[in-house]
PDB file with SEQRES, HELIX, SHEET and CRYST1 records, atoms N, CA, C and O in Angstrom:
SEQRES   1 A   69  MET ASN ASP GLN THR VAL PRO THR ARG LEU GLU TRP ARG          
SEQRES   2 A   69  LYS SER SER HIS SER GLY ALA ASN GLY ASN CYS VAL GLU          
SEQRES   3 A   69  VAL ALA VAL PRO ASP SER ALA SER ILE ALA VAL ARG ASP          
SEQRES   4 A   69  SER LYS ASP PRO ASP GLY PRO ALA LEU ARG PHE SER ALA          
SEQRES   5 A   69  GLU ALA TRP ASN ALA PHE VAL THR ALA ALA GLY SER GLY          
SEQRES   6 A   69  ALA PHE GLU GLY                                              
HELIX    1 AA1 ALA A   52  GLY A   63  1                                  12    
SHEET    1 AA1 3 VAL A  25  ASP A  31  0                                        
SHEET    2 AA1 3 SER A  34  ASP A  39 -1                                        
SHEET    3 AA1 3 ALA A  47  SER A  51 -1                                        
CRYST1    1.000    1.000    1.000  90.00  90.00  90.00 P 1           1          
ATOM      1  N   MET A   1     116.602 111.765 104.678  1.00  0.00           N  
ATOM      2  CA  MET A   1     116.425 112.671 105.803  1.00  0.00           C  
ATOM      3  C   MET A   1     117.050 112.024 107.025  1.00  0.00           C  
ATOM      4  O   MET A   1     116.533 111.009 107.492  1.00  0.00           O  
ATOM      5  N   ASN A   2     118.086 112.535 107.543  1.00  0.00           N  
ATOM      6  CA  ASN A   2     118.831 112.017 108.686  1.00  0.00           C  
ATOM      7  C   ASN A   2     119.041 110.521 108.545  1.00  0.00           C  
ATOM      8  O   ASN A   2     119.345 110.013 107.466  1.00  0.00           O  
ATOM      9  N   ASP A   3     118.870 109.820 109.675  1.00  0.00           N  
ATOM     10  CA  ASP A   3     119.028 108.373 109.670  1.00  0.00           C  
ATOM     11  C   ASP A   3     117.675 107.682 109.841  1.00  0.00           C  
ATOM     12  O   ASP A   3     117.619 106.522 110.250  1.00  0.00           O  
ATOM     13  N   GLN A   4     116.599 108.380 109.534  1.00  0.00           N  
ATOM     14  CA  GLN A   4     115.283 107.772 109.616  1.00  0.00           C  
ATOM     15  C   GLN A   4     115.124 106.785 108.478  1.00  0.00           C  
ATOM     16  O   GLN A   4     115.564 107.036 107.356  1.00  0.00           O  
ATOM     17  N   THR A   5     114.494 105.664 108.773  1.00  0.00           N  
ATOM     18  CA  THR A   5     114.244 104.688 107.724  1.00  0.00           C  
ATOM     19  C   THR A   5     112.832 104.859 107.192  1.00  0.00           C  
ATOM     20  O   THR A   5     111.946 105.368 107.878  1.00  0.00           O  
ATOM     21  N   VAL A   6     112.647 104.431 105.976  1.00  0.00           N  
ATOM     22  CA  VAL A   6     111.333 104.493 105.345  1.00  0.00           C  
ATOM     23  C   VAL A   6     110.634 103.172 105.619  1.00  0.00           C  
ATOM     24  O   VAL A   6     111.206 102.114 105.354  1.00  0.00           O  
ATOM     25  N   PRO A   7     109.417 103.200 106.140  1.00  0.00           N  
ATOM     26  CA  PRO A   7     108.692 101.948 106.381  1.00  0.00           C  
ATOM     27  C   PRO A   7     108.580 101.130 105.102  1.00  0.00           C  
ATOM     28  O   PRO A   7     108.503 101.693 104.010  1.00  0.00           O  
ATOM     29  N   THR A   8     108.571  99.805 105.231  1.00  0.00           N  
ATOM     30  CA  THR A   8     108.556  98.950 104.050  1.00  0.00           C  
ATOM     31  C   THR A   8     107.181  98.845 103.408  1.00  0.00           C  
ATOM     32  O   THR A   8     107.098  98.614 102.202  1.00  0.00           O  
ATOM     33  N   ARG A   9     106.126  99.002 104.145  1.00  0.00           N  
ATOM     34  CA  ARG A   9     104.777  98.872 103.588  1.00  0.00           C  
ATOM     35  C   ARG A   9     104.154 100.248 103.389  1.00  0.00           C  
ATOM     36  O   ARG A   9     103.546 100.819 104.294  1.00  0.00           O  
ATOM     37  N   LEU A  10     104.324 100.754 102.184  1.00  0.00           N  
ATOM     38  CA  LEU A  10     103.771 102.059 101.825  1.00  0.00           C  
ATOM     39  C   LEU A  10     102.994 101.940 100.527  1.00  0.00           C  
ATOM     40  O   LEU A  10     103.221 101.022  99.739  1.00  0.00           O  
ATOM     41  N   GLU A  11     102.085 102.862 100.309  1.00  0.00           N  
ATOM     42  CA  GLU A  11     101.367 102.924  99.046  1.00  0.00           C  
ATOM     43  C   GLU A  11     102.112 103.893  98.135  1.00  0.00           C  
ATOM     44  O   GLU A  11     102.000 105.109  98.288  1.00  0.00           O  
ATOM     45  N   TRP A  12     102.871 103.351  97.190  1.00  0.00           N  
ATOM     46  CA  TRP A  12     103.688 104.150  96.287  1.00  0.00           C  
ATOM     47  C   TRP A  12     102.858 104.597  95.095  1.00  0.00           C  
ATOM     48  O   TRP A  12     102.039 103.837  94.579  1.00  0.00           O  
ATOM     49  N   ARG A  13     103.075 105.840  94.657  1.00  0.00           N  
ATOM     50  CA  ARG A  13     102.357 106.409  93.508  1.00  0.00           C  
ATOM     51  C   ARG A  13     103.359 106.978  92.517  1.00  0.00           C  
ATOM     52  O   ARG A  13     104.407 107.507  92.888  1.00  0.00           O  
ATOM     53  N   LYS A  14     103.005 106.851  91.245  1.00  0.00           N  
ATOM     54  CA  LYS A  14     103.804 107.419  90.162  1.00  0.00           C  
ATOM     55  C   LYS A  14     102.958 108.487  89.483  1.00  0.00           C  
ATOM     56  O   LYS A  14     101.743 108.327  89.362  1.00  0.00           O  
ATOM     57  N   SER A  15     103.571 109.556  89.046  1.00  0.00           N  
ATOM     58  CA  SER A  15     102.857 110.637  88.388  1.00  0.00           C  
ATOM     59  C   SER A  15     102.130 110.147  87.141  1.00  0.00           C  
ATOM     60  O   SER A  15     102.635 109.295  86.409  1.00  0.00           O  
ATOM     61  N   SER A  16     100.962 110.685  86.913  1.00  0.00           N  
ATOM     62  CA  SER A  16     100.228 110.353  85.690  1.00  0.00           C  
ATOM     63  C   SER A  16     100.940 110.922  84.467  1.00  0.00           C  
ATOM     64  O   SER A  16     100.612 110.546  83.342  1.00  0.00           O  
ATOM     65  N   HIS A  17     101.901 111.813  84.659  1.00  0.00           N  
ATOM     66  CA  HIS A  17     102.675 112.396  83.562  1.00  0.00           C  
ATOM     67  C   HIS A  17     103.891 111.546  83.202  1.00  0.00           C  
ATOM     68  O   HIS A  17     104.616 111.868  82.260  1.00  0.00           O  
ATOM     69  N   SER A  18     104.119 110.462  83.946  1.00  0.00           N  
ATOM     70  CA  SER A  18     105.265 109.599  83.671  1.00  0.00           C  
ATOM     71  C   SER A  18     105.062 108.883  82.345  1.00  0.00           C  
ATOM     72  O   SER A  18     103.970 108.405  82.036  1.00  0.00           O  
ATOM     73  N   GLY A  19     106.120 108.821  81.582  1.00  0.00           N  
ATOM     74  CA  GLY A  19     106.068 108.147  80.293  1.00  0.00           C  
ATOM     75  C   GLY A  19     106.440 106.681  80.426  1.00  0.00           C  
ATOM     76  O   GLY A  19     106.629 106.175  81.533  1.00  0.00           O  
ATOM     77  N   ALA A  20     106.541 106.016  79.312  1.00  0.00           N  
ATOM     78  CA  ALA A  20     106.870 104.594  79.290  1.00  0.00           C  
ATOM     79  C   ALA A  20     108.380 104.343  79.238  1.00  0.00           C  
ATOM     80  O   ALA A  20     108.807 103.196  79.109  1.00  0.00           O  
ATOM     81  N   ASN A  21     109.192 105.404  79.336  1.00  0.00           N  
ATOM     82  CA  ASN A  21     110.643 105.240  79.219  1.00  0.00           C  
ATOM     83  C   ASN A  21     111.299 104.682  80.478  1.00  0.00           C  
ATOM     84  O   ASN A  21     112.476 104.325  80.442  1.00  0.00           O  
ATOM     85  N   GLY A  22     110.575 104.596  81.582  1.00  0.00           N  
ATOM     86  CA  GLY A  22     111.112 104.021  82.805  1.00  0.00           C  
ATOM     87  C   GLY A  22     111.900 104.972  83.675  1.00  0.00           C  
ATOM     88  O   GLY A  22     112.373 104.573  84.739  1.00  0.00           O  
ATOM     89  N   ASN A  23     112.059 106.220  83.261  1.00  0.00           N  
ATOM     90  CA  ASN A  23     112.795 107.208  84.050  1.00  0.00           C  
ATOM     91  C   ASN A  23     111.837 107.942  84.980  1.00  0.00           C  
ATOM     92  O   ASN A  23     111.544 109.119  84.773  1.00  0.00           O  
ATOM     93  N   CYS A  24     111.359 107.260  85.983  1.00  0.00           N  
ATOM     94  CA  CYS A  24     110.333 107.824  86.852  1.00  0.00           C  
ATOM     95  C   CYS A  24     110.708 107.655  88.323  1.00  0.00           C  
ATOM     96  O   CYS A  24     111.502 106.789  88.690  1.00  0.00           O  
ATOM     97  N   VAL A  25     110.126 108.487  89.126  1.00  0.00           N  
ATOM     98  CA  VAL A  25     110.209 108.308  90.574  1.00  0.00           C  
ATOM     99  C   VAL A  25     108.810 108.030  91.091  1.00  0.00           C  
ATOM    100  O   VAL A  25     107.813 108.386  90.462  1.00  0.00           O  
ATOM    101  N   GLU A  26     108.755 107.395  92.235  1.00  0.00           N  
ATOM    102  CA  GLU A  26     107.498 107.135  92.911  1.00  0.00           C  
ATOM    103  C   GLU A  26     107.551 107.809  94.269  1.00  0.00           C  
ATOM    104  O   GLU A  26     108.619 107.927  94.868  1.00  0.00           O  
ATOM    105  N   VAL A  27     106.411 108.246  94.752  1.00  0.00           N  
ATOM    106  CA  VAL A  27     106.340 108.886  96.060  1.00  0.00           C  
ATOM    107  C   VAL A  27     105.336 108.161  96.938  1.00  0.00           C  
ATOM    108  O   VAL A  27     104.392 107.537  96.454  1.00  0.00           O  
ATOM    109  N   ALA A  28     105.563 108.257  98.235  1.00  0.00           N  
ATOM    110  CA  ALA A  28     104.658 107.696  99.231  1.00  0.00           C  
ATOM    111  C   ALA A  28     104.654 108.634 100.434  1.00  0.00           C  
ATOM    112  O   ALA A  28     105.552 109.460 100.596  1.00  0.00           O  
ATOM    113  N   VAL A  29     103.640 108.495 101.265  1.00  0.00           N  
ATOM    114  CA  VAL A  29     103.499 109.354 102.449  1.00  0.00           C  
ATOM    115  C   VAL A  29     103.541 108.466 103.692  1.00  0.00           C  
ATOM    116  O   VAL A  29     102.520 107.910 104.096  1.00  0.00           O  
ATOM    117  N   PRO A  30     104.738 108.333 104.305  1.00  0.00           N  
ATOM    118  CA  PRO A  30     104.856 107.494 105.497  1.00  0.00           C  
ATOM    119  C   PRO A  30     104.099 108.054 106.701  1.00  0.00           C  
ATOM    120  O   PRO A  30     103.595 107.300 107.533  1.00  0.00           O  
ATOM    121  N   ASP A  31     104.025 109.380 106.784  1.00  0.00           N  
ATOM    122  CA  ASP A  31     103.310 110.042 107.874  1.00  0.00           C  
ATOM    123  C   ASP A  31     103.028 111.477 107.442  1.00  0.00           C  
ATOM    124  O   ASP A  31     103.457 111.894 106.366  1.00  0.00           O  
ATOM    125  N   SER A  32     102.323 112.223 108.254  1.00  0.00           N  
ATOM    126  CA  SER A  32     101.910 113.568 107.851  1.00  0.00           C  
ATOM    127  C   SER A  32     103.067 114.562 107.763  1.00  0.00           C  
ATOM    128  O   SER A  32     102.889 115.660 107.236  1.00  0.00           O  
ATOM    129  N   ALA A  33     104.233 114.207 108.261  1.00  0.00           N  
ATOM    130  CA  ALA A  33     105.353 115.139 108.279  1.00  0.00           C  
ATOM    131  C   ALA A  33     106.427 114.837 107.248  1.00  0.00           C  
ATOM    132  O   ALA A  33     107.414 115.567 107.161  1.00  0.00           O  
ATOM    133  N   SER A  34     106.256 113.751 106.446  1.00  0.00           N  
ATOM    134  CA  SER A  34     107.327 113.406 105.516  1.00  0.00           C  
ATOM    135  C   SER A  34     106.801 112.779 104.231  1.00  0.00           C  
ATOM    136  O   SER A  34     105.663 112.317 104.149  1.00  0.00           O  
ATOM    137  N   ILE A  35     107.686 112.785 103.225  1.00  0.00           N  
ATOM    138  CA  ILE A  35     107.427 112.206 101.913  1.00  0.00           C  
ATOM    139  C   ILE A  35     108.596 111.284 101.593  1.00  0.00           C  
ATOM    140  O   ILE A  35     109.753 111.647 101.806  1.00  0.00           O  
ATOM    141  N   ALA A  36     108.297 110.098 101.083  1.00  0.00           N  
ATOM    142  CA  ALA A  36     109.336 109.159 100.659  1.00  0.00           C  
ATOM    143  C   ALA A  36     109.376 109.138  99.138  1.00  0.00           C  
ATOM    144  O   ALA A  36     108.339 109.241  98.482  1.00  0.00           O  
ATOM    145  N   VAL A  37     110.587 109.003  98.572  1.00  0.00           N  
ATOM    146  CA  VAL A  37     110.785 109.010  97.123  1.00  0.00           C  
ATOM    147  C   VAL A  37     111.722 107.861  96.769  1.00  0.00           C  
ATOM    148  O   VAL A  37     112.721 107.624  97.448  1.00  0.00           O  
ATOM    149  N   ARG A  38     111.379 107.146  95.685  1.00  0.00           N  
ATOM    150  CA  ARG A  38     112.251 106.047  95.233  1.00  0.00           C  
ATOM    151  C   ARG A  38     112.255 105.986  93.710  1.00  0.00           C  
ATOM    152  O   ARG A  38     111.404 106.578  93.046  1.00  0.00           O  
ATOM    153  N   ASP A  39     113.223 105.263  93.174  1.00  0.00           N  
ATOM    154  CA  ASP A  39     113.350 105.031  91.736  1.00  0.00           C  
ATOM    155  C   ASP A  39     112.365 103.934  91.350  1.00  0.00           C  
ATOM    156  O   ASP A  39     112.397 102.845  91.923  1.00  0.00           O  
ATOM    157  N   SER A  40     111.496 104.208  90.391  1.00  0.00           N  
ATOM    158  CA  SER A  40     110.483 103.219  90.007  1.00  0.00           C  
ATOM    159  C   SER A  40     111.090 101.967  89.382  1.00  0.00           C  
ATOM    160  O   SER A  40     110.460 100.909  89.396  1.00  0.00           O  
ATOM    161  N   LYS A  41     112.303 102.067  88.834  1.00  0.00           N  
ATOM    162  CA  LYS A  41     112.962 100.904  88.236  1.00  0.00           C  
ATOM    163  C   LYS A  41     113.568  99.985  89.292  1.00  0.00           C  
ATOM    164  O   LYS A  41     113.930  98.849  88.984  1.00  0.00           O  
ATOM    165  N   ASP A  42     113.684 100.458  90.526  1.00  0.00           N  
ATOM    166  CA  ASP A  42     114.311  99.683  91.597  1.00  0.00           C  
ATOM    167  C   ASP A  42     113.449  99.757  92.861  1.00  0.00           C  
ATOM    168  O   ASP A  42     113.873 100.338  93.860  1.00  0.00           O  
ATOM    169  N   PRO A  43     112.240  99.174  92.830  1.00  0.00           N  
ATOM    170  CA  PRO A  43     111.328  99.303  93.964  1.00  0.00           C  
ATOM    171  C   PRO A  43     111.845  98.678  95.265  1.00  0.00           C  
ATOM    172  O   PRO A  43     111.379  99.029  96.348  1.00  0.00           O  
ATOM    173  N   ASP A  44     112.803  97.756  95.160  1.00  0.00           N  
ATOM    174  CA  ASP A  44     113.372  97.159  96.368  1.00  0.00           C  
ATOM    175  C   ASP A  44     114.629  97.886  96.829  1.00  0.00           C  
ATOM    176  O   ASP A  44     115.227  97.526  97.844  1.00  0.00           O  
ATOM    177  N   GLY A  45     115.022  98.900  96.087  1.00  0.00           N  
ATOM    178  CA  GLY A  45     116.226  99.659  96.414  1.00  0.00           C  
ATOM    179  C   GLY A  45     115.950 100.717  97.464  1.00  0.00           C  
ATOM    180  O   GLY A  45     114.886 100.726  98.083  1.00  0.00           O  
ATOM    181  N   PRO A  46     116.900 101.601  97.661  1.00  0.00           N  
ATOM    182  CA  PRO A  46     116.766 102.625  98.693  1.00  0.00           C  
ATOM    183  C   PRO A  46     115.703 103.667  98.352  1.00  0.00           C  
ATOM    184  O   PRO A  46     115.380 103.901  97.187  1.00  0.00           O  
ATOM    185  N   ALA A  47     115.179 104.272  99.388  1.00  0.00           N  
ATOM    186  CA  ALA A  47     114.227 105.374  99.239  1.00  0.00           C  
ATOM    187  C   ALA A  47     114.754 106.556 100.047  1.00  0.00           C  
ATOM    188  O   ALA A  47     115.391 106.383 101.086  1.00  0.00           O  
ATOM    189  N   LEU A  48     114.480 107.740  99.557  1.00  0.00           N  
ATOM    190  CA  LEU A  48     114.843 108.959 100.273  1.00  0.00           C  
ATOM    191  C   LEU A  48     113.618 109.468 101.013  1.00  0.00           C  
ATOM    192  O   LEU A  48     112.486 109.276 100.568  1.00  0.00           O  
ATOM    193  N   ARG A  49     113.852 110.112 102.137  1.00  0.00           N  
ATOM    194  CA  ARG A  49     112.748 110.659 102.923  1.00  0.00           C  
ATOM    195  C   ARG A  49     113.007 112.145 103.160  1.00  0.00           C  
ATOM    196  O   ARG A  49     114.075 112.544 103.625  1.00  0.00           O  
ATOM    197  N   PHE A  50     112.002 112.949 102.829  1.00  0.00           N  
ATOM    198  CA  PHE A  50     112.099 114.399 102.963  1.00  0.00           C  
ATOM    199  C   PHE A  50     110.999 114.908 103.877  1.00  0.00           C  
ATOM    200  O   PHE A  50     109.938 114.294 103.993  1.00  0.00           O  
ATOM    201  N   SER A  51     111.260 116.031 104.524  1.00  0.00           N  
ATOM    202  CA  SER A  51     110.186 116.659 105.299  1.00  0.00           C  
ATOM    203  C   SER A  51     109.124 117.143 104.319  1.00  0.00           C  
ATOM    204  O   SER A  51     109.423 117.417 103.157  1.00  0.00           O  
ATOM    205  N   ALA A  52     107.901 117.247 104.785  1.00  0.00           N  
ATOM    206  CA  ALA A  52     106.815 117.736 103.935  1.00  0.00           C  
ATOM    207  C   ALA A  52     107.129 119.140 103.429  1.00  0.00           C  
ATOM    208  O   ALA A  52     106.810 119.467 102.286  1.00  0.00           O  
ATOM    209  N   GLU A  53     107.746 119.970 104.258  1.00  0.00           N  
ATOM    210  CA  GLU A  53     108.087 121.336 103.859  1.00  0.00           C  
ATOM    211  C   GLU A  53     109.121 121.338 102.735  1.00  0.00           C  
ATOM    212  O   GLU A  53     108.989 122.090 101.769  1.00  0.00           O  
ATOM    213  N   ALA A  54     110.144 120.501 102.859  1.00  0.00           N  
ATOM    214  CA  ALA A  54     111.179 120.428 101.823  1.00  0.00           C  
ATOM    215  C   ALA A  54     110.591 119.913 100.514  1.00  0.00           C  
ATOM    216  O   ALA A  54     110.916 120.430  99.445  1.00  0.00           O  
ATOM    217  N   TRP A  55     109.726 118.897 100.587  1.00  0.00           N  
ATOM    218  CA  TRP A  55     109.112 118.352  99.378  1.00  0.00           C  
ATOM    219  C   TRP A  55     108.230 119.403  98.707  1.00  0.00           C  
ATOM    220  O   TRP A  55     108.276 119.559  97.487  1.00  0.00           O  
ATOM    221  N   ASN A  56     107.440 120.113  99.480  1.00  0.00           N  
ATOM    222  CA  ASN A  56     106.576 121.156  98.914  1.00  0.00           C  
ATOM    223  C   ASN A  56     107.395 122.249  98.240  1.00  0.00           C  
ATOM    224  O   ASN A  56     107.006 122.752  97.186  1.00  0.00           O  
ATOM    225  N   ALA A  57     108.522 122.621  98.834  1.00  0.00           N  
ATOM    226  CA  ALA A  57     109.396 123.625  98.223  1.00  0.00           C  
ATOM    227  C   ALA A  57     109.954 123.110  96.895  1.00  0.00           C  
ATOM    228  O   ALA A  57     110.020 123.863  95.924  1.00  0.00           O  
ATOM    229  N   PHE A  58     110.357 121.840  96.842  1.00  0.00           N  
ATOM    230  CA  PHE A  58     110.872 121.251  95.612  1.00  0.00           C  
ATOM    231  C   PHE A  58     109.800 121.215  94.526  1.00  0.00           C  
ATOM    232  O   PHE A  58     110.058 121.607  93.387  1.00  0.00           O  
ATOM    233  N   VAL A  59     108.603 120.748  94.870  1.00  0.00           N  
ATOM    234  CA  VAL A  59     107.510 120.656  93.888  1.00  0.00           C  
ATOM    235  C   VAL A  59     107.140 122.043  93.358  1.00  0.00           C  
ATOM    236  O   VAL A  59     106.886 122.207  92.164  1.00  0.00           O  
ATOM    237  N   THR A  60     107.111 123.025  94.235  1.00  0.00           N  
ATOM    238  CA  THR A  60     106.806 124.397  93.814  1.00  0.00           C  
ATOM    239  C   THR A  60     107.874 124.917  92.857  1.00  0.00           C  
ATOM    240  O   THR A  60     107.548 125.510  91.829  1.00  0.00           O  
ATOM    241  N   ALA A  61     109.130 124.701  93.183  1.00  0.00           N  
ATOM    242  CA  ALA A  61     110.232 125.158  92.328  1.00  0.00           C  
ATOM    243  C   ALA A  61     110.203 124.438  90.982  1.00  0.00           C  
ATOM    244  O   ALA A  61     110.372 125.067  89.938  1.00  0.00           O  
ATOM    245  N   ALA A  62     109.988 123.122  91.003  1.00  0.00           N  
ATOM    246  CA  ALA A  62     109.941 122.370  89.749  1.00  0.00           C  
ATOM    247  C   ALA A  62     108.769 122.825  88.891  1.00  0.00           C  
ATOM    248  O   ALA A  62     108.905 122.939  87.673  1.00  0.00           O  
ATOM    249  N   GLY A  63     107.624 123.087  89.506  1.00  0.00           N  
ATOM    250  CA  GLY A  63     106.461 123.545  88.778  1.00  0.00           C  
ATOM    251  C   GLY A  63     106.634 124.909  88.156  1.00  0.00           C  
ATOM    252  O   GLY A  63     105.992 125.223  87.154  1.00  0.00           O  
ATOM    253  N   SER A  64     107.496 125.723  88.739  1.00  0.00           N  
ATOM    254  CA  SER A  64     107.728 127.063  88.185  1.00  0.00           C  
ATOM    255  C   SER A  64     108.871 127.096  87.179  1.00  0.00           C  
ATOM    256  O   SER A  64     109.218 128.159  86.662  1.00  0.00           O  
ATOM    257  N   GLY A  65     109.461 125.920  86.897  1.00  0.00           N  
ATOM    258  CA  GLY A  65     110.511 125.837  85.891  1.00  0.00           C  
ATOM    259  C   GLY A  65     111.901 126.117  86.398  1.00  0.00           C  
ATOM    260  O   GLY A  65     112.808 126.348  85.598  1.00  0.00           O  
ATOM    261  N   ALA A  66     112.104 126.105  87.714  1.00  0.00           N  
ATOM    262  CA  ALA A  66     113.401 126.447  88.288  1.00  0.00           C  
ATOM    263  C   ALA A  66     114.525 125.509  87.865  1.00  0.00           C  
ATOM    264  O   ALA A  66     115.692 125.896  87.922  1.00  0.00           O  
ATOM    265  N   PHE A  67     114.205 124.282  87.442  1.00  0.00           N  
ATOM    266  CA  PHE A  67     115.252 123.300  87.115  1.00  0.00           C  
ATOM    267  C   PHE A  67     115.389 123.061  85.624  1.00  0.00           C  
ATOM    268  O   PHE A  67     116.146 122.185  85.203  1.00  0.00           O  
ATOM    269  N   GLU A  68     114.672 123.823  84.825  1.00  0.00           N  
ATOM    270  CA  GLU A  68     114.760 123.650  83.376  1.00  0.00           C  
ATOM    271  C   GLU A  68     116.029 124.319  82.859  1.00  0.00           C  
ATOM    272  O   GLU A  68     116.367 125.432  83.262  1.00  0.00           O  
ATOM    273  N   GLY A  69     116.715 123.634  81.973  1.00  0.00           N  
ATOM    274  CA  GLY A  69     117.978 124.148  81.479  1.00  0.00           C  
ATOM    275  C   GLY A  69     117.816 124.758  80.187  1.00  0.00           C  
ATOM    276  O   GLY A  69     118.785 125.251  79.610  1.00  0.00           O  
TER     277      GLY A  69                                                      
END                                                                             
């Protein structure tokens, strides 16, 4: 999200639906207006930051099967 940085000290969570294959993302809540997302295999790597509205739209679309091929 723009040039905002993600704070380094966050409580990262992984979905309980994540398998043992390592292909997972983790999410954290830096503040009430945004969501941070990172690759669980690279916790020291970059993280993306989305507005809460954009994240909610993505989760809703994914939950309804919009990205299933």
